[in-house]
C-alpha positions, 0 to 999 in steps of 0.5 A: 395120530400125530407122529413125532420125529422120535416115533417115526425113527423108532417105527422105521428103525432109524438109529441116526438123526435125520438131517434137515434143511430149513429156511430161517429168516435169522440164524441167531435162533438156531442151535450152535453154529459152525463155519461152512466146510469145503462140502456140506456133506463134511458136516454129517458128524456135526449134524449128528451132534446137533450143530448147525451150518448157515448157508447164505449168499455170502457163505464161502465153500461148498460150491455144489450146495451153493449152486443147488440151494442158492443159485450161485457158485456154478462149476465151470463144467461137469468134470469140475463138479465130478472131481470136486 
């Protein structure tokens, strides 16, 4: 049996759209794009409405996400990350 995302959400009683991260060669083929905000988590409502964010080596903002996903934008120290 192949389970679709819709079937999975219904079976698990998930009522919001899951958020996914994709590595695509060209973002031009992706849904509506918005500029990256201060933090990737600030985009939750955007994601729920079908909007996409592009994070790449030239993106500004979201140093935590940039660090963990792209290996750039390290914080000066742990306290700087925690208080961000």
